N, CA, C and O atoms as a GROMACS GRO file, in nm:
protein
  552
    1UNK      N    1   0.826   2.264  -0.730
    1UNK     CA    2   0.911   2.150  -0.703
    1UNK      C    3   0.881   2.099  -0.562
    1UNK      O    4   0.868   2.177  -0.467
    2UNK      N    5   0.871   1.968  -0.550
    2UNK     CA    6   0.846   1.906  -0.420
    2UNK      C    7   0.973   1.913  -0.336
    2UNK      O    8   1.081   1.874  -0.380
    3UNK      N    9   0.958   1.963  -0.215
    3UNK     CA   10   1.073   1.982  -0.127
    3UNK      C   11   1.075   1.875  -0.017
    3UNK      O   12   0.972   1.819   0.020
    4UNK      N   13   1.196   1.849   0.034
    4UNK     CA   14   1.208   1.760   0.149
    4UNK      C   15   1.134   1.824   0.266
    4UNK      O   16   1.139   1.946   0.283
    5UNK      N   17   1.066   1.744   0.345
    5UNK     CA   18   0.996   1.802   0.459
    5UNK      C   19   1.090   1.881   0.550
    5UNK      O   20   1.201   1.838   0.580
    6UNK      N   21   1.042   1.995   0.594
    6UNK     CA   22   1.111   2.081   0.690
    6UNK      C   23   1.240   2.142   0.635
    6UNK      O   24   1.324   2.189   0.712
    7UNK      N   25   1.259   2.141   0.502
    7UNK     CA   26   1.379   2.199   0.441
    7UNK      C   27   1.341   2.276   0.316
    7UNK      O   28   1.225   2.280   0.275
    8UNK      N   29   1.442   2.337   0.258
    8UNK     CA   30   1.426   2.404   0.128
    8UNK      C   31   1.500   2.329   0.019
    8UNK      O   32   1.538   2.388  -0.082
    9UNK      N   33   1.521   2.200   0.039
    9UNK     CA   34   1.593   2.117  -0.058
    9UNK      C   35   1.494   2.032  -0.138
    9UNK      O   36   1.394   1.985  -0.083
   10UNK      N   37   1.522   2.013  -0.265
   10UNK     CA   38   1.433   1.929  -0.346
   10UNK      C   39   1.426   1.787  -0.292
   10UNK      O   40   1.524   1.732  -0.242
   11UNK      N   41   1.309   1.729  -0.303
   11UNK     CA   42   1.288   1.591  -0.259
   11UNK      C   43   1.331   1.499  -0.373
   11UNK      O   44   1.266   1.493  -0.478
   12UNK      N   45   1.440   1.428  -0.350
   12UNK     CA   46   1.495   1.337  -0.449
   12UNK      C   47   1.518   1.201  -0.383
   12UNK      O   48   1.631   1.169  -0.345
   13UNK      N   49   1.412   1.124  -0.369
   13UNK     CA   50   1.425   0.997  -0.297
   13UNK      C   51   1.509   0.895  -0.374
   13UNK      O   52   1.519   0.900  -0.496
   14UNK      N   53   1.568   0.806  -0.299
   14UNK     CA   54   1.643   0.693  -0.354
   14UNK      C   55   1.569   0.567  -0.313
   14UNK      O   56   1.495   0.567  -0.214
   15UNK      N   57   1.589   0.461  -0.386
   15UNK     CA   58   1.523   0.335  -0.353
   15UNK      C   59   1.561   0.289  -0.213
   15UNK      O   60   1.480   0.226  -0.144
   16UNK      N   61   1.681   0.319  -0.170
   16UNK     CA   62   1.725   0.278  -0.036
   16UNK      C   63   1.638   0.339   0.074
   16UNK      O   64   1.632   0.285   0.184
   17UNK      N   65   1.571   0.448   0.046
   17UNK     CA   66   1.483   0.511   0.144
   17UNK      C   67   1.366   0.421   0.181
   17UNK      O   68   1.311   0.431   0.291
   18UNK      N   69   1.329   0.332   0.089
   18UNK     CA   70   1.220   0.239   0.118
   18UNK      C   71   1.254   0.153   0.240
   18UNK      O   72   1.164   0.112   0.314
   19UNK      N   73   1.381   0.126   0.260
   19UNK     CA   74   1.424   0.039   0.370
   19UNK      C   75   1.461   0.117   0.496
   19UNK      O   76   1.516   0.060   0.590
   20UNK      N   77   1.433   0.246   0.499
   20UNK     CA   78   1.469   0.328   0.614
   20UNK      C   79   1.412   0.278   0.746
   20UNK      O   80   1.475   0.296   0.850
   21UNK      N   81   1.296   0.217   0.743
   21UNK     CA   82   1.232   0.169   0.865
   21UNK      C   83   1.302   0.050   0.928
   21UNK      O   84   1.275   0.015   1.043
   22UNK      N   85   1.393  -0.013   0.853
   22UNK     CA   86   1.469  -0.126   0.910
   22UNK      C   87   1.617  -0.093   0.920
   22UNK      O   88   1.702  -0.182   0.930
   23UNK      N   89   1.647   0.035   0.916
   23UNK     CA   90   1.784   0.081   0.936
   23UNK      C   91   1.811   0.087   1.087
   23UNK      O   92   1.746   0.162   1.160
   24UNK      N   93   1.906   0.009   1.131
   24UNK     CA   94   1.927  -0.005   1.276
   24UNK      C   95   2.054   0.063   1.325
   24UNK      O   96   2.094   0.043   1.440
   25UNK      N   97   2.117   0.144   1.241
   25UNK     CA   98   2.241   0.210   1.283
   25UNK      C   99   2.219   0.280   1.416
   25UNK      O  100   2.128   0.362   1.431
   26UNK      N  101   2.303   0.249   1.512
   26UNK     CA  102   2.301   0.306   1.646
   26UNK      C  103   2.172   0.273   1.723
   26UNK      O  104   2.142   0.335   1.825
   27UNK      N  105   2.097   0.173   1.673
   27UNK     CA  106   1.975   0.129   1.741
   27UNK      C  107   1.967  -0.024   1.741
   27UNK      O  108   1.858  -0.081   1.745
   28UNK      N  109   2.082  -0.087   1.738
   28UNK     CA  110   2.087  -0.234   1.735
   28UNK      C  111   2.018  -0.296   1.856
   28UNK      O  112   1.953  -0.400   1.845
   29UNK      N  113   2.034  -0.233   1.972
   29UNK     CA  114   1.980  -0.290   2.094
   29UNK      C  115   1.832  -0.260   2.114
   29UNK      O  116   1.770  -0.315   2.206
   30UNK      N  117   1.775  -0.176   2.031
   30UNK     CA  118   1.632  -0.147   2.042
   30UNK      C  119   1.561  -0.195   1.916
   30UNK      O  120   1.494  -0.298   1.917
   31UNK      N  121   1.575  -0.121   1.808
   31UNK     CA  122   1.510  -0.158   1.683
   31UNK      C  123   1.563  -0.290   1.629
   31UNK      O  124   1.486  -0.374   1.582
   32UNK      N  125   1.693  -0.310   1.636
   32UNK     CA  126   1.752  -0.435   1.588
   32UNK      C  127   1.693  -0.555   1.659
   32UNK      O  128   1.655  -0.653   1.595
   33UNK      N  129   1.686  -0.548   1.790
   33UNK     CA  130   1.630  -0.658   1.868
   33UNK      C  131   1.484  -0.683   1.831
   33UNK      O  132   1.440  -0.798   1.823
   34UNK      N  133   1.409  -0.576   1.807
   34UNK     CA  134   1.268  -0.590   1.769
   34UNK      C  135   1.254  -0.655   1.631
   34UNK      O  136   1.160  -0.731   1.607
   35UNK      N  137   1.346  -0.626   1.540
   35UNK     CA  138   1.338  -0.681   1.405
   35UNK      C  139   1.392  -0.823   1.394
   35UNK      O  140   1.339  -0.903   1.316
   36UNK      N  141   1.493  -0.855   1.469
   36UNK     CA  142   1.559  -0.985   1.454
   36UNK      C  143   1.474  -1.104   1.496
   36UNK      O  144   1.513  -1.219   1.475
   37UNK      N  145   1.359  -1.079   1.555
   37UNK     CA  146   1.270  -1.190   1.587
   37UNK      C  147   1.198  -1.240   1.461
   37UNK      O  148   1.137  -1.347   1.462
   38UNK      N  149   1.205  -1.162   1.354
   38UNK     CA  150   1.137  -1.197   1.229
   38UNK      C  151   1.232  -1.260   1.130
   38UNK      O  152   1.352  -1.233   1.130
   39UNK      N  153   1.177  -1.344   1.045
   39UNK     CA  154   1.252  -1.403   0.934
   39UNK      C  155   1.218  -1.321   0.809
   39UNK      O  156   1.104  -1.327   0.761
   40UNK      N  157   1.312  -1.246   0.756
   40UNK     CA  158   1.282  -1.160   0.641
   40UNK      C  159   1.251  -1.238   0.514
   40UNK      O  160   1.214  -1.178   0.412
   41UNK      N  161   1.266  -1.369   0.517
   41UNK     CA  162   1.236  -1.451   0.400
   41UNK      C  163   1.100  -1.519   0.409
   41UNK      O  164   1.057  -1.586   0.315
   42UNK      N  165   1.032  -1.502   0.520
   42UNK     CA  166   0.898  -1.555   0.538
   42UNK      C  167   0.796  -1.450   0.495
   42UNK      O  168   0.801  -1.335   0.539
   43UNK      N  169   0.704  -1.490   0.410
   43UNK     CA  170   0.602  -1.396   0.361
   43UNK      C  171   0.522  -1.336   0.477
   43UNK      O  172   0.497  -1.215   0.478
   44UNK      N  173   0.483  -1.417   0.572
   44UNK     CA  174   0.406  -1.367   0.686
   44UNK      C  175   0.489  -1.271   0.773
   44UNK      O  176   0.437  -1.170   0.819
   45UNK      N  177   0.616  -1.303   0.794
   45UNK     CA  178   0.703  -1.213   0.871
   45UNK      C  179   0.729  -1.084   0.794
   45UNK      O  180   0.735  -0.976   0.853
   46UNK      N  181   0.744  -1.094   0.664
   46UNK     CA  182   0.761  -0.973   0.582
   46UNK      C  183   0.642  -0.880   0.600
   46UNK      O  184   0.658  -0.758   0.610
   47UNK      N  185   0.524  -0.937   0.604
   47UNK     CA  186   0.403  -0.857   0.623
   47UNK      C  187   0.412  -0.776   0.753
   47UNK      O  188   0.379  -0.657   0.755
   48UNK      N  189   0.458  -0.841   0.861
   48UNK     CA  190   0.474  -0.770   0.989
   48UNK      C  191   0.582  -0.664   0.979
   48UNK      O  192   0.563  -0.551   1.024
   49UNK      N  193   0.696  -0.699   0.919
   49UNK     CA  194   0.808  -0.605   0.904
   49UNK      C  195   0.764  -0.482   0.826
   49UNK      O  196   0.792  -0.369   0.866
   50UNK      N  197   0.696  -0.504   0.717
   50UNK     CA  198   0.656  -0.394   0.629
   50UNK      C  199   0.548  -0.309   0.696
   50UNK      O  200   0.557  -0.186   0.697
   51UNK      N  201   0.446  -0.374   0.753
   51UNK     CA  202   0.337  -0.298   0.816
   51UNK      C  203   0.378  -0.227   0.944
   51UNK      O  204   0.328  -0.118   0.973
   52UNK      N  205   0.467  -0.288   1.022
   52UNK     CA  206   0.502  -0.232   1.152
   52UNK      C  207   0.625  -0.143   1.152
   52UNK      O  208   0.641  -0.060   1.242
   53UNK      N  209   0.713  -0.158   1.052
   53UNK     CA  210   0.838  -0.083   1.054
   53UNK      C  211   0.862   0.001   0.927
   53UNK      O  212   0.906   0.116   0.937
   54UNK      N  213   0.833  -0.054   0.811
   54UNK     CA  214   0.864   0.018   0.687
   54UNK      C  215   0.758   0.123   0.654
   54UNK      O  216   0.792   0.240   0.634
   55UNK      N  217   0.633   0.084   0.648
   55UNK     CA  218   0.526   0.179   0.613
   55UNK      C  219   0.518   0.294   0.714
   55UNK      O  220   0.508   0.409   0.672
   56UNK      N  221   0.520   0.268   0.846
   56UNK     CA  222   0.513   0.380   0.941
   56UNK      C  223   0.630   0.478   0.931
   56UNK      O  224   0.619   0.593   0.974
   57UNK      N  225   0.742   0.433   0.875
   57UNK     CA  226   0.857   0.522   0.860
   57UNK      C  227   0.828   0.637   0.763
   57UNK      O  228   0.903   0.735   0.760
   58UNK      N  229   0.721   0.627   0.686
   58UNK     CA  230   0.683   0.731   0.591
   58UNK      C  231   0.570   0.819   0.643
   58UNK      O  232   0.521   0.905   0.570
   59UNK      N  233   0.529   0.799   0.767
   59UNK     CA  234   0.416   0.875   0.822
   59UNK      C  235   0.440   1.026   0.826
   59UNK      O  236   0.345   1.104   0.817
   60UNK      N  237   0.564   1.067   0.838
   60UNK     CA  238   0.592   1.210   0.846
   60UNK      C  239   0.584   1.279   0.709
   60UNK      O  240   0.585   1.401   0.701
   61UNK      N  241   0.577   1.201   0.603
   61UNK     CA  242   0.573   1.256   0.468
   61UNK      C  243   0.430   1.288   0.426
   61UNK      O  244   0.334   1.231   0.478
   62UNK      N  245   0.417   1.380   0.332
   62UNK     CA  246   0.286   1.412   0.277
   62UNK      C  247   0.246   1.306   0.175
   62UNK      O  248   0.327   1.222   0.135
   63UNK      N  249   0.122   1.310   0.134
   63UNK     CA  250   0.072   1.216   0.032
   63UNK      C  251   0.151   1.231  -0.098
   63UNK      O  252   0.169   1.133  -0.171
   64UNK      N  253   0.198   1.350  -0.127
   64UNK     CA  254   0.277   1.370  -0.249
   64UNK      C  255   0.413   1.300  -0.240
   64UNK      O  256   0.458   1.239  -0.336
   65UNK      N  257   0.476   1.310  -0.125
   65UNK     CA  258   0.604   1.243  -0.106
   65UNK      C  259   0.587   1.090  -0.116
   65UNK      O  260   0.668   1.022  -0.179
   66UNK      N  261   0.482   1.040  -0.055
   66UNK     CA  262   0.456   0.895  -0.062
   66UNK      C  263   0.431   0.852  -0.206
   66UNK      O  264   0.475   0.746  -0.249
   67UNK      N  265   0.361   0.935  -0.282
   67UNK     CA  266   0.335   0.906  -0.422
   67UNK      C  267   0.466   0.898  -0.501
   67UNK      O  268   0.484   0.807  -0.582
   68UNK      N  269   0.556   0.991  -0.477
   68UNK     CA  270   0.684   0.994  -0.548
   68UNK      C  271   0.768   0.870  -0.514
   68UNK      O  272   0.824   0.808  -0.604
   69UNK      N  273   0.776   0.834  -0.388
   69UNK     CA  274   0.855   0.717  -0.350
   69UNK      C  275   0.788   0.590  -0.404
   69UNK      O  276   0.857   0.496  -0.444
   70UNK      N  277   0.657   0.586  -0.406
   70UNK     CA  278   0.583   0.472  -0.460
   70UNK      C  279   0.612   0.457  -0.610
   70UNK      O  280   0.637   0.346  -0.658
   71UNK      N  281   0.610   0.567  -0.683
   71UNK     CA  282   0.638   0.562  -0.826
   71UNK      C  283   0.782   0.522  -0.854
   71UNK      O  284   0.810   0.452  -0.951
   72UNK      N  285   0.873   0.565  -0.769
   72UNK     CA  286   1.013   0.525  -0.783
   72UNK      C  287   1.025   0.373  -0.764
   72UNK      O  288   1.091   0.306  -0.843
   73UNK      N  289   0.962   0.321  -0.662
   73UNK     CA  290   0.963   0.177  -0.638
   73UNK      C  291   0.900   0.104  -0.757
   73UNK      O  292   0.953   0.003  -0.803
   74UNK      N  293   0.789   0.154  -0.805
   74UNK     CA  294   0.721   0.092  -0.919
   74UNK      C  295   0.811   0.088  -1.043
   74UNK      O  296   0.816  -0.012  -1.113
   75UNK      N  297   0.882   0.197  -1.069
   75UNK     CA  298   0.969   0.201  -1.187
   75UNK      C  299   1.083   0.100  -1.176
   75UNK      O  300   1.120   0.038  -1.276
   76UNK      N  301   1.138   0.082  -1.058
   76UNK     CA  302   1.245  -0.017  -1.040
   76UNK      C  303   1.190  -0.159  -1.054
   76UNK      O  304   1.258  -0.247  -1.107
   77UNK      N  305   1.070  -0.181  -1.007
   77UNK     CA  306   1.009  -0.314  -1.019
   77UNK      C  307   0.979  -0.348  -1.165
   77UNK      O  308   0.977  -0.466  -1.202
   78UNK      N  309   0.955  -0.247  -1.248
   78UNK     CA  310   0.931  -0.271  -1.391
   78UNK      C  311   1.060  -0.304  -1.466
   78UNK      O  312   1.056  -0.354  -1.578
   79UNK      N  313   1.174  -0.277  -1.404
   79UNK     CA  314   1.303  -0.307  -1.466
   79UNK      C  315   1.343  -0.450  -1.427
   79UNK      O  316   1.389  -0.475  -1.315
   80UNK      N  317   1.323  -0.542  -1.519
   80UNK     CA  318   1.348  -0.684  -1.490
   80UNK      C  319   1.493  -0.714  -1.454
   80UNK      O  320   1.521  -0.814  -1.390
   81UNK      N  321   1.585  -0.627  -1.495
   81UNK     CA  322   1.727  -0.650  -1.470
   81UNK      C  323   1.778  -0.582  -1.344
   81UNK      O  324   1.896  -0.597  -1.310
   82UNK      N  325   1.692  -0.507  -1.274
   82UNK     CA  326   1.739  -0.434  -1.156
   82UNK      C  327   1.773  -0.533  -1.045
   82UNK      O  328   1.695  -0.624  -1.016
   83UNK      N  329   1.888  -0.513  -0.982
   83UNK     CA  330   1.936  -0.601  -0.875
   83UNK      C  331   1.898  -0.541  -0.739
   83UNK      O  332   1.967  -0.453  -0.688
   84UNK      N  333   1.790  -0.588  -0.682
   84UNK     CA  334   1.741  -0.536  -0.554
   84UNK      C  335   1.828  -0.577  -0.437
   84UNK      O  336   1.824  -0.513  -0.332
   85UNK      N  337   1.908  -0.681  -0.452
   85UNK     CA  338   1.993  -0.723  -0.342
   85UNK      C  339   2.095  -0.615  -0.306
   85UNK      O  340   2.142  -0.610  -0.193
   86UNK      N  341   2.130  -0.530  -0.402
   86UNK     CA  342   2.224  -0.420  -0.375
   86UNK      C  343   2.171  -0.326  -0.268
   86UNK      O  344   2.248  -0.264  -0.195
   87UNK      N  345   2.040  -0.316  -0.258
   87UNK     CA  346   1.979  -0.226  -0.160
   87UNK      C  347   2.001  -0.274  -0.017
   87UNK      O  348   1.988  -0.196   0.078
   88UNK      N  349   2.033  -0.401   0.000
   88UNK     CA  350   2.057  -0.456   0.133
   88UNK      C  351   2.206  -0.460   0.168
   88UNK      O  352   2.242  -0.493   0.281
   89UNK      N  353   2.292  -0.426   0.072
   89UNK     CA  354   2.436  -0.430   0.097
   89UNK      C  355   2.478  -0.320   0.194
   89UNK      O  356   2.424  -0.210   0.192
   90UNK      N  357   2.575  -0.351   0.277
   90UNK     CA  358   2.631  -0.251   0.368
   90UNK      C  359   2.726  -0.163   0.290
   90UNK      O  360   2.804  -0.210   0.207
   91UNK      N  361   2.718  -0.036   0.318
   91UNK     CA  362   2.809   0.062   0.258
   91UNK      C  363   2.888   0.122   0.374
   91UNK      O  364   2.833   0.195   0.456
   92UNK      N  365   3.015   0.092   0.379
   92UNK     CA  366   3.096   0.133   0.493
   92UNK      C  367   3.122   0.283   0.497
   92UNK      O  368   3.176   0.334   0.595
   93UNK      N  369   3.085   0.353   0.391
   93UNK     CA  370   3.099   0.498   0.390
   93UNK      C  371   2.969   0.566   0.432
   93UNK      O  372   2.964   0.688   0.452
   94UNK      N  373   2.864   0.487   0.445
   94UNK     CA  374   2.732   0.536   0.482
   94UNK      C  375   2.696   0.471   0.615
   94UNK      O  376   2.706   0.348   0.627
   95UNK      N  377   2.655   0.547   0.714
   95UNK     CA  378   2.627   0.488   0.844
   95UNK      C  379   2.499   0.404   0.847
   95UNK      O  380   2.465   0.347   0.951
   96UNK      N  381   2.428   0.396   0.736
   96UNK     CA  382   2.305   0.316   0.732
   96UNK      C  383   2.338   0.168   0.746
   96UNK      O  384   2.418   0.115   0.668
   97UNK      N  385   2.280   0.104   0.841
   97UNK     CA  386   2.298  -0.040   0.863
   97UNK      C  387   2.159  -0.101   0.870
   97UNK      O  388   2.077  -0.059   0.952
   98UNK      N  389   2.132  -0.200   0.787
   98UNK     CA  390   2.002  -0.263   0.787
   98UNK      C  391   2.000  -0.383   0.880
   98UNK      O  392   2.104  -0.439   0.914
   99UNK      N  393   1.882  -0.421   0.921
   99UNK     CA  394   1.866  -0.534   1.012
   99UNK      C  395   1.918  -0.664   0.950
   99UNK      O  396   1.966  -0.752   1.021
  100UNK      N  397   1.908  -0.675   0.818
  100UNK     CA  398   1.958  -0.793   0.746
  100UNK      C  399   2.036  -0.746   0.625
  100UNK      O  400   2.000  -0.645   0.563
  101UNK      N  401   2.142  -0.818   0.591
  101UNK     CA  402   2.219  -0.777   0.474
  101UNK      C  403   2.183  -0.865   0.355
  101UNK      O  404   2.099  -0.954   0.365
  102UNK      N  405   2.248  -0.840   0.243
  102UNK     CA  406   2.216  -0.908   0.118
  102UNK      C  407   2.236  -1.059   0.123
  102UNK      O  408   2.175  -1.133   0.045
  103UNK      N  409   2.320  -1.107   0.215
  103UNK     CA  410   2.342  -1.251   0.225
  103UNK      C  411   2.228  -1.321   0.300
  103UNK      O  412   2.216  -1.443   0.294
  104UNK      N  413   2.146  -1.244   0.371
  104UNK     CA  414   2.038  -1.301   0.450
  104UNK      C  415   1.901  -1.293   0.380
  104UNK      O  416   1.805  -1.354   0.425
  105UNK      N  417   1.894  -1.219   0.272
  105UNK     CA  418   1.768  -1.201   0.200
  105UNK      C  419   1.772  -1.290   0.075
  105UNK      O  420   1.851  -1.266  -0.016
  106UNK      N  421   1.687  -1.392   0.073
  106UNK     CA  422   1.690  -1.488  -0.037
  106UNK      C  423   1.629  -1.432  -0.166
  106UNK      O  424   1.675  -1.465  -0.275
  107UNK      N  425   1.526  -1.348  -0.154
  107UNK     CA  426   1.457  -1.292  -0.270
  107UNK      C  427   1.434  -1.143  -0.248
  107UNK      O  428   1.327  -1.101  -0.206
  108UNK      N  429   1.538  -1.064  -0.277
  108UNK     CA  430   1.530  -0.920  -0.253
  108UNK      C  431   1.420  -0.856  -0.338
  108UNK      O  432   1.346  -0.770  -0.290
  109UNK      N  433   1.409  -0.897  -0.463
  109UNK     CA  434   1.302  -0.844  -0.549
  109UNK      C  435   1.166  -0.875  -0.489
  109UNK      O  436   1.078  -0.789  -0.484
  110UNK      N  437   1.148  -0.998  -0.443
  110UNK     CA  438   1.021  -1.037  -0.381
  110UNK      C  439   0.990  -0.953  -0.258
  110UNK      O  440   0.874  -0.919  -0.234
  111UNK      N  441   1.093  -0.919  -0.180
  111UNK     CA  442   1.074  -0.834  -0.062
  111UNK      C  443   1.020  -0.697  -0.106
  111UNK      O  444   0.924  -0.647  -0.047
  112UNK      N  445   1.082  -0.638  -0.208
  112UNK     CA  446   1.038  -0.507  -0.257
  112UNK      C  447   0.900  -0.516  -0.322
  112UNK      O  448   0.820  -0.423  -0.311
  113UNK      N  449   0.871  -0.626  -0.389
  113UNK     CA  450   0.737  -0.645  -0.445
  113UNK      C  451   0.633  -0.648  -0.334
  113UNK      O  452   0.523  -0.595  -0.350
  114UNK      N  453   0.669  -0.710  -0.222
  114UNK     CA  454   0.578  -0.717  -0.108
  114UNK      C  455   0.560  -0.577  -0.048
  114UNK      O  456   0.449  -0.541  -0.008
  115UNK      N  457   0.666  -0.498  -0.040
  115UNK     CA  458   0.654  -0.359   0.007
  115UNK      C  459   0.558  -0.284  -0.085
  115UNK      O  460   0.470  -0.211  -0.038
  116UNK      N  461   0.576  -0.301  -0.215
  116UNK     CA  462   0.491  -0.234  -0.314
  116UNK      C  463   0.344  -0.272  -0.295
  116UNK      O  464   0.255  -0.187  -0.297
  117UNK      N  465   0.320  -0.400  -0.277
  117UNK     CA  466   0.184  -0.452  -0.259
  117UNK      C  467   0.119  -0.390  -0.135
  117UNK      O  468   0.004  -0.345  -0.140
  118UNK      N  469   0.191  -0.388  -0.025
  118UNK     CA  470   0.135  -0.335   0.100
  118UNK      C  471   0.123  -0.183   0.094
  118UNK      O  472   0.024  -0.128   0.141
  119UNK      N  473   0.221  -0.116   0.037
  119UNK     CA  474   0.214   0.030   0.024
  119UNK      C  475   0.096   0.070  -0.065
  119UNK      O  476   0.028   0.168  -0.036
  120UNK      N  477   0.072  -0.004  -0.171
  120UNK     CA  478  -0.039   0.031  -0.260
  120UNK      C  479  -0.173   0.023  -0.188
  120UNK      O  480  -0.265   0.099  -0.218
  121UNK      N  481  -0.184  -0.068  -0.094
  121UNK     CA  482  -0.306  -0.078  -0.015
  121UNK      C  483  -0.308   0.026   0.098
  121UNK      O  484  -0.409   0.094   0.118
  122UNK      N  485  -0.198   0.039   0.170
  122UNK     CA  486  -0.190   0.132   0.284
  122UNK      C  487  -0.205   0.278   0.240
  122UNK      O  488  -0.266   0.359   0.309
  123UNK      N  489  -0.148   0.309   0.126
  123UNK     CA  490  -0.148   0.447   0.077
  123UNK      C  491  -0.251   0.471  -0.033
  123UNK      O  492  -0.244   0.572  -0.103
  124UNK      N  493  -0.344   0.381  -0.048
  124UNK     CA  494  -0.439   0.386  -0.159
  124UNK      C  495  -0.500   0.525  -0.177
  124UNK      O  496  -0.498   0.579  -0.288
  125UNK      N  497  -0.554   0.582  -0.073
  125UNK     CA  498  -0.620   0.713  -0.084
  125UNK      C  499  -0.520   0.822  -0.121
  125UNK      O  500  -0.551   0.909  -0.203
  126UNK      N  501  -0.401   0.817  -0.062
  126UNK     CA  502  -0.298   0.916  -0.093
  126UNK      C  503  -0.254   0.906  -0.238
  126UNK      O  504  -0.233   1.007  -0.305
  127UNK      N  505  -0.239   0.784  -0.287
  127UNK     CA  506  -0.194   0.763  -0.425
  127UNK      C  507  -0.297   0.812  -0.525
  127UNK      O  508  -0.263   0.873  -0.626
  128UNK      N  509  -0.423   0.787  -0.496
  128UNK     CA  510  -0.530   0.836  -0.584
  128UNK      C  511  -0.532   0.988  -0.582
  128UNK      O  512  -0.539   1.052  -0.687
  129UNK      N  513  -0.526   1.045  -0.464
  129UNK     CA  514  -0.529   1.191  -0.450
  129UNK      C  515  -0.415   1.256  -0.528
  129UNK      O  516  -0.437   1.351  -0.602
  130UNK      N  517  -0.294   1.204  -0.511
  130UNK     CA  518  -0.177   1.261  -0.580
  130UNK      C  519  -0.185   1.238  -0.731
  130UNK      O  520  -0.144   1.324  -0.809
  131UNK      N  521  -0.238   1.124  -0.772
  131UNK     CA  522  -0.245   1.095  -0.916
  131UNK      C  523  -0.341   1.188  -0.988
  131UNK      O  524  -0.328   1.210  -1.109
  132UNK      N  525  -0.437   1.244  -0.916
  132UNK     CA  526  -0.533   1.335  -0.976
  132UNK      C  527  -0.479   1.477  -0.990
  132UNK      O  528  -0.541   1.562  -1.054
  133UNK      N  529  -0.365   1.502  -0.929
  133UNK     CA  530  -0.304   1.635  -0.936
  133UNK      C  531  -0.203   1.643  -1.051
  133UNK      O  532  -0.158   1.541  -1.103
  134UNK      N  533  -0.171   1.763  -1.087
  134UNK     CA  534  -0.068   1.788  -1.188
  134UNK      C  535   0.067   1.789  -1.114
  134UNK      O  536   0.103   1.888  -1.049
  135UNK      N  537   0.142   1.677  -1.125
  135UNK     CA  538   0.269   1.665  -1.052
  135UNK      C  539   0.372   1.770  -1.094
  135UNK      O  540   0.464   1.799  -1.018
  136UNK      N  541   0.358   1.825  -1.211
  136UNK     CA  542   0.453   1.929  -1.254
  136UNK      C  543   0.436   2.058  -1.175
  136UNK      O  544   0.522   2.146  -1.180
  137UNK      N  545   0.326   2.069  -1.102
  137UNK     CA  546   0.300   2.189  -1.022
  137UNK      C  547   0.350   2.177  -0.879
  137UNK      O  548   0.339   2.271  -0.801
  138UNK      N  549   0.406   2.061  -0.845
  138UNK     CA  550   0.456   2.042  -0.709
  138UNK      C  551   0.585   2.113  -0.696
  138UNK      O  552   0.646   2.111  -0.589
   0.00000   0.00000   0.00000
């Protein structure tokens, strides 16, 4: 079973983890300021946001972990009825605060599709390597 890094707990990612790189809780004056210069609805700005903040947030994970989160994202993208805007909603019971909320993101599905597109290129070697392994042995 694939474990969370540095723990003995199973790795069970949630789609919200994809947005971890733009979580600004308690970092509004640093990370928030760096992110707010971008328009999350602009394709070119999304590219910067994803490449500079979202993808690097997964650097501490192994290729297997990246593969699992990639497959999770892929499965949600295949669900035509999935509401991606929920992933940007604030949850007052969870300290996670994103740089932009659901009212500021015009095409949440498109944002996640763009993450998928960039991750598939950035993690290409890792995804191939993991796909060649027997995932049941992790």
